[in-house]
BAFI-3210 file (N, C-alpha, C; in Angstrom, 3 decimals, decimal comma, padded with zeros to 6 digits):
// residues 198
n [1|2|3|4|5|6|7|8|9|10|11|12|13|14|15|16|17|18|19|20|21|22|23|24|25|26|27|28|29|30|31|32|33|34|35|36|37|38|39|40|41|42|43|44|45|46|47|48|49|50|51|52|53|54|55|56|57|58|59|60|61|62|63|64|65|66|67|68|69|70|71|72|73|74|75|76|77|78|79|80|81|82|83|84|85|86|87|88|89|90|91|92|93|94|95|96|97|98|99|100|101|102|103|104|105|106|107|108|109|110|111|112|113|114|115|116|117|118|119|120|121|122|123|124|125|126|127|128|129|130|131|132|133|134|135|136|137|138|139|140|141|142|143|144|145|146|147|148|149|150|151|152|153|154|155|156|157|158|159|160|161|162|163|164|165|166|167|168|169|170|171|172|173|174|175|176|177|178|179|180|181|182|183|184|185|186|187|188|189|190|191|192|193|194|195|196|197|198]
n.u [009,515|010,765|013,319|013,493|011,056|008,974|010,139|010,589|010,061|011,614|010,087|008,997|010,003|012,202|011,796|011,451|008,987|006,260|005,647|003,058|-000,462|-001,804|-004,257|-004,233|-002,497|-003,878|-005,961|-004,455|-003,432|-005,842|-006,654|-004,543|-004,924|-007,339|-006,519|-004,711|-006,409|-007,647|-005,336|-004,661|-006,934|-006,665|-004,241|-005,097|-007,120|-005,573|-003,877|-005,653|-006,097|-003,771|-002,815|-004,734|-004,476|-001,765|-001,807|-003,623|-002,323|-000,190|-001,282|-001,226|000,177|003,275|005,198|003,709|002,799|005,247|006,052|004,070|004,768|007,240|006,346|004,716|006,530|008,371|006,640|006,138|008,672|008,871|006,794|007,851|010,064|008,709|007,766|010,196|011,270|009,319|009,625|011,920|011,166|011,138|009,076|008,262|009,770|008,708|006,092|006,517|007,445|005,156|003,468|004,819|004,573|001,815|001,672|002,946|001,080|-001,099|-000,015|000,152|-002,609|-003,375|-001,888|-002,941|-005,629|-005,379|-004,556|-006,872|-008,677|-007,591|-008,017|-010,827|-011,490|-010,619|-012,557|-012,416|-013,429|-014,665|-016,111|-014,858|-012,972|-011,715|-009,189|-009,242|-011,336|-010,148|-007,971|-009,157|-010,665|-008,745|-006,867|-008,513|-009,570|-007,230|-006,658|-008,687|-007,759|-005,467|-006,628|-007,927|-005,643|-004,399|-006,266|-005,937|-003,241|-003,576|-005,156|-003,325|-001,414|-002,791|-003,208|-000,550|000,325|-001,226|000,042|-000,083|001,805|005,201|008,300|007,101|005,373|004,424|002,544|-000,002|000,790|002,635|000,841|-000,909|000,965|001,838|-000,332|-000,152|002,244|001,424|-000,202|001,743|003,212|001,316|000,950|003,507|003,458|001,231|001,844|004,039|002,709|000,336|001,124|003,615|004,604|004,802]
n.v [001,117|003,239|002,430|003,825|004,942|003,893|003,784|004,632|008,072|011,120|012,829|016,061|016,133|014,542|011,833|008,696|007,766|006,093|007,053|009,363|009,353|007,494|006,278|005,666|003,558|001,586|001,248|000,414|-002,029|-003,436|-003,530|-004,991|-007,376|-008,189|-008,628|-010,669|-012,765|-013,156|-013,941|-016,304|-017,849|-018,056|-019,553|-021,917|-022,772|-023,084|-025,176|-027,240|-027,606|-027,650|-028,059|-026,795|-024,130|-023,638|-023,878|-021,826|-019,656|-019,410|-017,972|-015,371|-012,081|-011,726|-009,792|-007,420|-007,513|-007,280|-004,765|-003,237|-003,691|-002,375|000,220|000,799|000,527|002,503|004,698|004,682|005,362|007,981|009,136|008,937|010,606|013,013|013,505|013,774|016,027|017,975|018,193|019,672|022,075|022,241|022,783|022,928|020,825|018,718|018,776|018,120|015,511|014,268|014,540|012,857|010,429|010,129|009,892|007,445|005,797|006,188|005,043|002,386|001,765|002,020|-000,023|-002,245|-002,057|-002,565|-005,220|-006,397|-005,818|-007,349|-009,931|-010,007|-009,684|-012,088|-013,722|-014,426|-014,495|-013,777|-016,090|-018,068|-019,948|-021,252|-020,153|-017,733|-016,463|-015,817|-014,330|-012,050|-011,038|-010,533|-008,823|-006,746|-005,747|-004,778|-002,900|-001,016|-000,036|001,250|003,314|004,712|005,384|007,119|009,181|010,097|010,961|013,055|014,836|015,390|016,746|019,088|020,186|020,472|022,465|024,466|025,190|023,534|021,677|021,359|022,411|022,991|020,936|017,636|015,703|014,928|014,480|012,393|010,497|010,025|009,102|006,813|005,118|004,828|003,421|001,022|000,075|-000,392|-002,438|-004,510|-005,175|-006,115|-008,526|-009,708|-009,863|-011,853|-014,049|-014,515|-014,257|-015,541|-017,586|-021,129]
n.w [000,673|003,142|005,409|007,774|008,044|009,605|012,028|015,503|016,240|017,375|020,040|021,241|023,827|023,654|023,929|022,335|019,910|018,219|014,823|013,987|014,897|017,663|017,167|014,425|014,352|015,719|013,903|011,654|012,623|012,876|010,187|009,094|010,444|009,307|006,651|007,198|007,872|005,379|003,930|005,274|004,717|001,950|001,822|003,026|001,243|-001,035|-000,251|-000,343|-003,043|-004,845|-007,495|-009,173|-008,262|-008,886|-011,697|-012,438|-011,383|-013,119|-015,192|-014,479|-014,723|-013,930|-014,317|-014,337|-011,710|-010,347|-011,260|-010,026|-007,375|-007,246|-007,810|-005,544|-003,393|-004,077|-003,972|-001,221|-000,299|-001,279|000,225|002,803|002,442|002,161|004,759|006,154|004,837|005,443|008,199|008,300|007,373|004,617|002,599|-000,116|-001,218|000,244|-000,707|-003,426|-003,093|-002,053|-004,281|-006,056|-004,718|-004,941|-007,733|-008,074|-006,809|-008,556|-010,836|-009,975|-009,741|-012,428|-013,700|-012,388|-013,133|-015,870|-015,748|-014,652|-016,743|-018,821|-017,806|-017,580|-020,276|-021,222|-020,313|-017,668|-014,291|-010,951|-010,463|-011,921|-010,872|-007,694|-007,183|-008,695|-007,426|-004,981|-005,968|-007,277|-005,107|-003,029|-004,340|-005,238|-002,861|-001,771|-003,781|-003,319|-000,895|-001,753|-003,236|-001,144|000,324|-001,485|-001,523|001,073|000,931|-000,894|000,587|002,615|001,121|000,372|002,917|003,740|001,969|002,951|005,225|007,445|008,250|009,276|010,754|013,103|013,566|012,527|012,846|011,712|009,073|009,420|010,368|008,183|006,264|007,517|007,164|004,377|004,189|005,303|003,260|001,313|002,603|002,830|000,116|-000,437|000,862|-000,353|-003,136|-003,553|-002,409|-003,938|-006,640|-007,002|-005,118|-004,740]
ca.u [009,250|011,986|013,538|013,292|009,722|008,127|010,900|010,155|010,611|011,752|009,061|009,575|010,711|013,328|011,391|011,128|007,606|005,845|005,170|001,614|-001,398|-002,020|-005,476|-003,923|-001,839|-004,955|-006,623|-003,529|-003,419|-007,125|-006,611|-003,593|-005,565|-008,320|-005,767|-004,127|-007,469|-007,713|-004,138|-004,770|-007,970|-006,038|-003,289|-005,877|-007,758|-004,500|-003,413|-006,656|-006,164|-002,505|-002,691|-005,576|-003,872|-000,534|-002,158|-004,235|-001,286|000,624|-001,931|-001,043|001,295|004,214|005,850|002,820|002,838|006,532|005,998|003,255|005,563|008,209|005,607|004,286|007,714|008,875|005,688|006,392|009,914|008,540|005,991|008,794|010,834|007,848|007,777|011,515|011,405|008,431|010,241|012,992|010,524|011,345|007,686|008,180|010,301|007,715|004,971|006,924|007,510|003,780|002,988|005,445|003,923|000,511|001,894|003,217|-000,209|-001,881|000,595|-000,292|-004,014|-003,458|-001,387|-003,901|-006,821|-005,072|-004,590|-008,284|-009,272|-007,120|-008,694|-012,249|-011,553|-010,400|-013,683|-012,101|-014,138|-014,686|-016,729|-014,124|-012,528|-011,382|-008,021|-009,638|-012,143|-009,203|-007,176|-009,925|-011,057|-007,580|-006,255|-009,431|-009,599|-006,013|-006,865|-009,482|-006,882|-004,606|-007,469|-008,061|-004,327|-004,185|-007,122|-005,268|-002,070|-004,049|-005,555|-002,086|-000,788|-003,540|-002,915|000,852|000,385|-001,906|000,875|-000,390|002,956|006,517|009,085|006,187|004,675|004,105|001,789|-000,984|001,533|003,122|-000,311|-001,342|001,975|001,865|-001,342|000,389|003,244|000,689|-000,624|002,963|003,551|000,339|001,247|004,765|003,057|000,248|002,450|004,624|001,725|-000,613|001,743|004,911|004,851|004,234]
ca.v [001,735|003,652|001,673|004,702|005,544|003,416|003,729|005,669|009,398|011,847|013,796|017,308|015,882|013,652|010,431|008,097|007,330|005,715|008,221|009,454|009,230|006,128|005,738|005,075|002,270|000,644|001,001|-000,374|-003,399|-004,055|-003,803|-006,087|-008,599|-008,591|-009,212|-011,938|-013,770|-013,422|-014,685|-017,657|-018,551|-018,355|-020,649|-023,128|-023,185|-023,533|-026,485|-028,224|-027,762|-027,071|-028,090|-025,733|-022,840|-023,483|-023,662|-020,498|-018,671|-019,251|-017,035|-014,005|-011,322|-011,443|-008,523|-006,356|-007,573|-006,737|-003,313|-002,651|-003,732|-001,271|001,488|001,058|000,735|003,840|005,648|004,724|006,117|009,397|009,581|009,128|011,811|014,171|013,745|014,288|017,383|018,872|018,430|020,654|023,237|022,216|022,522|022,654|019,466|017,793|018,754|017,339|014,101|013,764|014,394|011,664|009,272|010,019|009,385|006,004|005,163|006,203|004,032|001,084|001,569|001,836|-001,371|-003,232|-001,972|-003,276|-006,654|-006,795|-005,752|-008,528|-011,124|-009,960|-009,898|-013,527|-014,448|-014,839|-013,696|-014,333|-017,419|-019,010|-021,025|-020,783|-019,265|-016,400|-015,866|-015,188|-013,324|-010,814|-010,520|-009,982|-007,686|-005,601|-005,195|-003,967|-001,794|-000,005|000,573|002,190|004,486|005,462|005,946|008,266|010,273|010,626|011,720|014,299|015,726|015,821|017,730|020,347|020,712|020,896|023,765|025,438|025,503|022,686|020,871|021,981|022,138|023,142|019,670|016,828|014,551|014,506|013,962|011,078|009,600|009,640|008,302|005,487|004,326|004,522|002,360|-000,231|-000,355|-000,976|-003,689|-005,535|-005,640|-006,876|-009,885|-010,219|-010,173|-013,216|-015,064|-014,787|-014,308|-016,214|-018,768|-022,391]
ca.w [001,956|003,803|006,642|008,931|007,991|010,696|013,268|016,430|015,974|018,630|020,419|021,724|025,087|023,385|024,049|021,043|019,801|016,872|014,081|013,782|016,012|018,136|016,542|013,119|014,577|016,048|012,627|010,839|013,154|012,527|008,743|008,862|010,937|008,284|005,543|007,663|007,752|003,936|003,534|005,839|003,940|000,662|002,026|003,314|-000,014|-001,926|000,223|-000,743|-004,497|-005,289|-008,960|-009,725|-007,930|-009,670|-013,110|-012,571|-011,066|-014,330|-016,108|-013,985|-015,277|-012,835|-014,617|-013,849|-010,249|-009,913|-011,512|-008,970|-006,146|-007,329|-007,708|-004,169|-002,550|-004,427|-003,403|000,220|-000,109|-001,470|001,377|003,917|002,129|002,430|006,211|006,529|004,304|006,194|009,523|008,120|006,741|003,175|002,224|-001,557|-001,427|000,805|-001,652|-004,600|-002,693|-001,977|-005,661|-006,634|-004,078|-005,600|-009,092|-007,944|-006,529|-009,791|-011,697|-009,467|-010,118|-013,881|-014,029|-011,866|-013,981|-017,120|-015,429|-014,553|-018,083|-019,556|-017,270|-017,964|-021,731|-021,448|-019,739|-016,303|-013,292|-009,592|-010,455|-012,775|-009,976|-006,342|-007,250|-009,154|-006,362|-004,062|-006,684|-007,415|-003,793|-002,338|-005,030|-005,289|-001,502|-001,674|-004,724|-002,610|000,109|-002,475|-003,527|000,114|000,633|-002,362|-001,032|002,269|000,487|-001,515|001,693|003,265|000,232|000,524|004,263|003,738|001,283|003,804|006,385|008,604|008,647|009,195|011,961|014,244|013,790|011,351|013,333|010,712|007,922|009,838|010,494|006,834|005,576|008,158|006,448|003,053|004,374|005,507|001,925|000,728|003,282|002,456|-001,243|-000,384|001,246|-001,312|-004,432|-003,634|-002,023|-005,010|-007,963|-007,120|-004,288|-005,203]
c.u [010,580|012,120|013,288|011,876|008,844|008,884|010,424|010,817|010,682|010,600|009,769|010,390|011,884|013,002|011,014|009,684|007,340|005,361|003,655|000,822|-001,601|-003,225|-005,171|-003,263|-002,850|-005,674|-005,756|-003,498|-004,711|-007,150|-005,687|-004,152|-006,589|-007,612|-005,149|-005,148|-007,632|-006,536|-004,195|-005,804|-007,426|-005,108|-004,015|-006,518|-006,718|-004,023|-004,378|-006,721|-004,937|-002,413|-003,510|-004,934|-002,607|-000,845|-002,742|-003,208|-000,394|000,020|-001,763|000,196|002,234|004,954|005,027|002,819|004,121|006,573|005,190|003,978|006,546|007,526|005,225|005,470|008,306|007,951|005,863|007,644|009,641|007,721|006,885|009,638|010,017|007,857|009,102|011,714|010,547|009,011|011,309|012,479|010,853|010,003|007,544|008,677|009,324|006,522|005,298|006,941|006,111|003,191|003,550|004,873|002,547|000,650|002,179|001,928|-001,076|-001,335|000,176|-001,721|-004,157|-003,004|-002,395|-005,167|-006,594|-005,067|-006,035|-008,934|-008,862|-007,845|-010,155|-012,417|-011,371|-011,522|-013,454|-012,820|-014,010|-015,186|-015,993|-013,632|-012,121|-010,188|-008,444|-010,567|-011,228|-008,406|-007,929|-010,286|-009,888|-007,051|-007,204|-009,582|-008,373|-006,119|-007,635|-008,660|-005,913|-005,388|-007,631|-006,739|-004,023|-005,044|-006,488|-004,058|-002,485|-004,470|-004,318|-001,392|-001,468|-003,222|-001,475|000,982|-000,311|-001,145|000,650|000,827|004,247|007,274|008,241|005,386|004,319|003,237|000,786|-000,326|002,088|001,988|-000,758|-000,329|002,137|000,842|-000,798|001,433|002,578|000,249|000,558|003,214|002,595|000,600|002,524|004,499|002,172|000,903|003,112|003,619|000,863|000,058|002,897|004,995|004,110|004,292]
c.v [002,038|002,930|002,514|005,220|005,134|003,311|004,836|006,994|010,174|012,814|015,046|017,095|014,913|012,172|009,907|007,608|006,867|006,953|008,192|009,257|007,765|005,485|005,095|003,717|001,201|000,251|000,110|-001,821|-004,133|-004,432|-004,980|-007,415|-009,107|-009,229|-010,547|-013,065|-014,157|-014,291|-016,121|-018,478|-018,949|-019,564|-021,973|-023,664|-023,721|-024,937|-027,591|-028,465|-027,119|-027,010|-026,988|-024,372|-022,603|-023,166|-022,257|-019,403|-018,392|-018,241|-015,580|-013,378|-010,926|-010,126|-007,346|-006,325|-006,995|-005,226|-002,630|-002,660|-002,566|000,084|001,797|001,291|002,120|004,921|005,787|005,515|007,616|009,936|009,830|010,379|013,069|014,519|014,362|015,719|018,367|019,181|019,521|021,927|023,352|021,844|022,207|021,240|018,421|017,656|017,938|015,847|013,497|013,586|013,131|010,390|009,042|009,459|007,886|005,235|005,090|005,175|002,632|000,798|001,307|000,427|-002,421|-003,231|-002,693|-004,782|-007,152|-006,828|-006,962|-009,793|-011,145|-010,219|-011,373|-014,373|-014,944|-013,905|-014,362|-015,776|-018,456|-020,216|-020,414|-019,844|-017,861|-015,707|-015,133|-014,086|-011,999|-010,209|-009,842|-008,730|-006,491|-004,951|-004,314|-002,738|-000,655|000,697|001,558|003,459|005,349|006,114|007,159|009,462|010,917|011,462|013,052|015,306|016,266|016,901|019,087|020,986|021,204|022,280|024,868|025,763|024,626|021,928|021,632|021,639|022,286|021,868|018,961|015,621|014,043|013,898|012,573|010,058|009,103|008,780|006,933|004,568|003,905|003,403|001,008|-000,802|-001,002|-002,371|-004,815|-006,061|-006,480|-008,309|-010,499|-010,642|-011,555|-014,310|-015,473|-015,004|-015,295|-017,546|-019,999|-023,396]
c.w [002,613|005,124|007,876|009,047|009,164|012,007|014,194|016,101|017,278|018,849|020,932|022,996|024,910|023,489|022,670|021,052|018,373|016,134|013,918|015,058|016,391|017,449|015,191|013,298|014,967|014,756|011,727|011,318|012,810|011,036|008,443|009,360|009,920|007,098|005,949|007,569|006,277|003,485|004,037|005,070|002,570|000,798|002,268|002,032|-000,987|-001,538|-000,201|-002,242|-005,151|-006,809|-009,628|-009,490|-008,740|-011,131|-013,313|-012,318|-012,278|-015,301|-015,675|-014,609|-014,134|-013,049|-014,128|-012,326|-009,687|-010,116|-010,415|-007,633|-006,129|-007,204|-006,263|-003,231|-002,813|-003,870|-001,899|000,538|-000,258|-000,292|002,591|003,704|002,414|003,914|006,629|006,047|005,103|007,573|009,461|007,424|005,251|002,537|000,738|-001,853|-000,900|-000,134|-002,895|-004,269|-002,583|-003,368|-006,298|-006,015|-004,699|-007,010|-009,060|-007,663|-007,773|-010,782|-011,285|-009,923|-011,618|-014,278|-013,584|-012,721|-015,310|-016,895|-015,360|-015,933|-018,913|-019,100|-017,708|-019,460|-022,073|-020,856|-018,326|-015,328|-011,925|-009,576|-011,308|-011,984|-008,631|-006,355|-007,633|-008,168|-005,387|-004,742|-006,775|-006,067|-003,092|-003,029|-005,121|-003,919|-001,308|-002,578|-004,038|-001,533|-000,546|-002,800|-002,275|000,482|-000,219|-001,949|000,196|001,869|-000,141|-000,446|002,402|002,432|000,361|001,871|004,372|003,115|002,077|005,078|007,605|009,121|008,425|010,458|013,220|014,512|012,493|011,721|012,296|009,492|008,233|009,881|009,123|006,117|006,230|007,488|005,082|003,141|004,636|004,152|001,192|001,293|002,888|001,052|-001,269|000,066|000,158|-002,630|-004,464|-003,318|-003,205|-006,368|-008,080|-006,394|-004,789|-004,091]
res [m|n|a|n|a|l|s|p|s|p|a|a|d|g|v|r|r|l|p|g|d|l|a|i|w|v|f|i|l|a|e|m|a|a|f|a|v|f|f|a|a|y|a|f|a|r|a|g|n|v|e|l|f|d|a|a|q|e|t|l|d|r|g|a|g|l|a|n|t|l|l|l|v|t|g|g|w|f|a|a|k|a|v|h|a|a|r|r|d|r|i|a|a|a|g|r|a|l|w|l|a|l|a|c|g|a|g|f|l|a|v|k|a|m|e|y|a|d|k|f|a|a|g|v|s|l|s|t|n|t|f|y|l|f|y|f|s|l|t|f|f|h|f|l|h|v|v|l|g|m|a|i|l|a|i|l|l|v|r|l|r|g|g|a|y|g|s|h|g|v|l|g|l|e|t|g|t|a|y|w|h|m|v|d|l|l|w|i|v|l|f|p|l|v|y|v|m|r]
***
């Protein structure tokens, strides 16, 4: 995720503001609150059965989790580049950046699907134990957010090509990419929490 992506951006009157529509920020805060409840429940359950969680955590593919972290962070960088390019009327560059962000999202989904397939092939499911209940619930909830984020990026790409964004305005583009950055941020918390921390 680009460090400037969520920083206030200048409005036409020179006043700094959060990028995107206020409604998306309310939605993002609500989504993050829902994930915070999930994360707190995970931490509470883990505290009650550390040995089980540690043993089950060892079965996860940290390399796949790290690859997915890099894919989402890179996708966030491309989404931020799209906004910056559109502001300067570099529409072709903005379109390429959105395509690359979408490719990163697709890569994330493919890696996660392979992880799920490996677990299911090994007979692991939601009902295997408490750790896997949380693992599948948290990561699949996030998986669905990636799918939604990709749908939003695809809509933004179509609108960008239709002339909706440019130096005349990028509010919708900022709004959609703000959601994508939330998806990045949630994974940056979820990956160490579920895959790494002991």
